[in-house]
C-alpha positions as CSV (number, residue, x, y, z in Angstrom):
1,M,-2.6,-2.1,-24.4
2,C,0.1,0.6,-24.6
3,F,2.7,0.6,-21.8
4,S,4.7,3.5,-22.9
5,T,4.9,5.4,-19.6
6,P,7.2,4.3,-16.7
7,V,4.2,4.2,-14.4
8,A,2.3,1.8,-16.7
9,R,5.4,-0.4,-17.1
10,N,5.9,-0.5,-13.3
11,R,2.2,-1.4,-12.8
12,V,2.5,-4.4,-15.1
13,E,5.7,-5.6,-13.4
14,A,4.1,-5.2,-10.0
15,I,1.1,-7.3,-11.0
16,K,3.4,-10.1,-12.1
17,T,5.3,-10.1,-8.8
18,M,2.6,-9.7,-6.2
19,G,3.1,-12.3,-3.5
20,K,0.6,-14.4,-1.6
21,P,-0.8,-12.7,1.5
22,E,0.6,-15.3,3.8
23,S,4.1,-14.5,2.7
24,V,3.9,-11.1,4.4
25,D,1.9,-11.9,7.5
26,A,4.9,-11.3,9.7
27,L,5.1,-7.6,8.8
28,I,1.7,-6.5,10.1
29,P,2.4,-7.3,13.8
30,L,5.7,-5.4,13.5
31,F,3.9,-2.3,12.1
32,R,1.4,-2.5,15.0
33,K,4.2,-2.3,17.5
34,L,5.3,1.1,16.3
35,S,4.2,4.1,18.2
36,D,1.9,6.4,16.2
37,P,3.2,10.0,16.3
38,R,0.1,11.5,14.8
39,S,-2.5,13.3,16.9
40,S,-5.7,11.4,17.5
41,R,-7.7,13.6,15.1
42,N,-5.3,12.5,12.3
43,Q,-5.8,8.8,12.8
44,F,-8.6,8.0,10.4
45,Y,-6.4,5.4,8.7
46,P,-4.6,3.0,11.0
47,L,-0.8,3.5,10.8
48,E,-0.2,-0.1,9.7
49,E,-2.5,0.3,6.7
50,I,-0.6,3.4,5.6
51,L,2.8,1.8,6.1
52,F,1.8,-1.4,4.3
53,V,0.6,0.6,1.2
54,A,3.9,2.5,1.2
55,L,6.1,-0.6,1.6
56,A,4.2,-2.6,-0.9
57,G,4.3,0.3,-3.4
58,V,8.1,0.8,-3.0
59,L,8.8,-2.9,-3.3
60,S,6.7,-3.0,-6.4
61,G,8.7,-0.3,-8.1
62,F,6.5,2.8,-7.3
63,N,8.6,5.7,-6.1
64,H,6.0,8.4,-5.8
65,I,3.1,8.6,-3.4
66,I,0.6,9.3,-6.1
67,Q,1.7,6.0,-7.8
68,M,1.4,4.2,-4.4
69,E,-2.1,5.5,-3.9
70,Q,-3.1,4.3,-7.4
71,F,-1.4,1.0,-6.9
72,A,-3.4,0.4,-3.7
73,K,-6.6,1.2,-5.5
74,D,-5.7,-1.0,-8.5
75,K,-4.8,-4.0,-6.1
76,E,-7.7,-3.4,-3.7
77,D,-8.6,-7.1,-3.4
78,W,-5.0,-8.1,-2.6
79,F,-4.5,-5.3,0.0
80,R,-7.8,-6.2,1.7
81,K,-6.6,-9.8,2.2
82,M,-3.9,-8.3,4.4
83,L,-5.7,-5.6,6.3
84,P,-9.3,-4.5,6.4
85,Y,-9.0,-0.9,5.0
86,E,-12.4,-0.2,6.6
87,N,-12.1,3.5,5.7
88,G,-10.8,2.9,2.2
89,F,-7.3,3.6,1.1
90,P,-5.3,6.6,2.2
91,S,-4.8,9.4,-0.3
92,H,-1.4,10.4,-1.5
93,D,-1.6,13.4,0.9
94,T,-2.1,11.0,3.8
95,I,0.7,8.6,2.7
């Protein structure tokens, strides 16, 4: 495997440092307490799912929304242990 790009190196490091789902259980209720500023027609993805992808992405070293989207898709099983993601994962445009 060649890890010559910064994205590839970040992905490898993120995989090494993914925590156990129970270690972040306290975050989800906090996200649910936030008021959602989006109009009802733009709420296909629950706000807590979008925020969790963004936070986990940033904490794992991904600084761009396209990287966060790919990270969520790469770690789908891990993310689904936290939240249902019934509508799939938000695109970078949604994040």
